[in-house]
Each structure stands twice: as C-alpha cells, then as structure tokens.
C-alpha positions in Angstrom: -1.3 6.5 17.5 -3.8 6.8 14.8 -4.7 4.0 12.2 -6.2 5.2 8.9 -7.9 2.6 6.5 -7.2 3.6 2.9 -10.1 2.8 0.8 -8.9 0.8 -2.3 -11.3 1.1 -5.2 -10.7 -0.9 -8.4 -12.4 -3.0 -10.8 -12.8 -6.6 -10.0 -9.7 -8.7 -11.2 -7.9 -5.5 -12.3 -4.2 -6.3 -11.9 -3.3 -2.7 -11.3 -4.5 0.6 -9.5 -3.5 3.9 -8.2 -4.5 5.6 -5.2 -4.0 9.3 -4.3 -3.3 9.8 -0.5 -2.6 13.2 1.4 -0.6 12.6 4.5 1.4 14.9 6.5 0.3 17.8 4.0 1.8 16.2 1.2 -0.1 14.0 -1.6 1.6 10.7 -2.5 0.7 8.4 -5.5 0.5 4.9 -4.5 0.7 2.5 -7.5 0.0 -1.4 -7.0 0.5 -4.1 -9.5 -0.2 -7.8 -9.5 2.5 -10.1 -11.0 0.6 -12.9 -12.5 3.7 -15.0 -13.2 4.7 -15.0 -9.4 1.2 -14.4 -7.9 2.0 -11.5 -5.8 1.3 -7.6 -5.4 4.0 -4.9 -5.8 3.7 -1.5 -4.4 5.3 1.9 -5.6 5.0 5.2 -4.1 5.7 8.9 -5.5 5.0 12.3 -5.4 2.2 13.9 -7.6 4.7 15.3 -9.8 5.9 11.6 -10.6 9.1 11.7 -8.4 9.6 8.0 -7.6 10.4 7.3 -4.2 10.0 3.4 -4.0 9.3 1.3 -6.9 7.9 -2.2 -7.2 8.5 -3.5 -3.6 6.4 -6.6 -2.9 3.4 -6.4 -0.8 3.5 -8.8 2.0 0.7 -9.4 4.8 1.3 -7.5 8.1 4.8 -5.8 7.2 5.5 -2.3 6.4 5.3 -1.6 2.6 8.1 1.1 2.8 9.6 1.1 6.1 13.0 -0.2 5.1 13.5 2.6 3.0 15.3 5.9 3.9 14.2 9.1 2.2 13.1 12.3 3.9 10.3 12.5 1.4 8.6 9.3 2.6 5.5 9.9 4.9 6.6 9.8 8.5 4.3 6.7 9.3 3.9 3.3 7.7 1.7 1.5 5.1 0.6 -1.9 6.1 -1.6 -4.4 4.3 -3.6 -6.6 6.6 -6.8 -9.0 6.5 -9.8 -7.6 7.8 -10.8 -11.3 8.9 -7.8 -11.6 11.2 -6.7 -14.5 9.2 -3.3 -15.0 7.9 -4.3 -15.5 4.2 -2.3 -14.9 0.9 -2.9 -11.7 -0.9 -4.6 -12.5 -4.3 -5.8 -10.8 -7.3 -9.2 -11.2 -6.1 -9.1 -10.2 -2.5 -7.0 -7.1 -2.3 -9.5 -4.5 -1.5 -12.0 -7.0 -0.3 -10.7 -8.8 2.9 -7.2 -7.6 2.6 -7.0 -3.8 3.5 -4.3 -0.9 3.4 -3.7 0.8 6.7 -1.8 3.7 7.3 0.0 4.0 11.0 1.0 7.7 11.6 3.2 6.2 14.4 2.4 8.8 16.9 2.2 8.0 20.6 
C-alpha cells in the first residue's frame, strides 16, 4: 500500500483550483470548487482532453472522493481528504491545502 500526498497549490481564500496528477500512466485533471452558500468543497475529475469522469461530488473528510463511482477510466486507487493534525475538523475555504490535505492511496497490498 502506497500513500501519496498530492500538493495543493492555490492562492489564499481562492475558491477554486485545478491539479494535474499523473497516476497509473494517465494524467488526470482534478478540479475543486468551494460552495459559498453551503460552505463546502466539491471535486471533479477529468482526463486531460476534458472528458469528465465525475463532476461536483461533495468533499468529505476521510471519505473516498470518487469511490462510489464506477468507470474503468478512473484511477484504480482512491483519493482521500484528511487532516494533517489528526483532528476531525471541517474543511473550510481557508484550511484546504493547509491542515486539510489530499492523499492518493493506490490500494496495493
């Protein structure tokens, strides 16, 4: 089992950002947006040719982002958002990319 922390680079208080992540020989585009009305983040994943695989799924702490979706083009592992402090904290506009981090688990034994 290999865990990979995916660096989140975004401007402070910026409510959206893209990440390009190469996994399993394929480069994926992750798009995160903050919903100001509901105070939560959503995540989407696409291929680099803009083929959308999953759009606007809610980001929850310690839960797989795309695990409930079935598509052979999705990465074989899972993306998790977790707290680097070990605390059960809300994912806010300010802390995503600071104390809230993005992890990829390749699910290999």
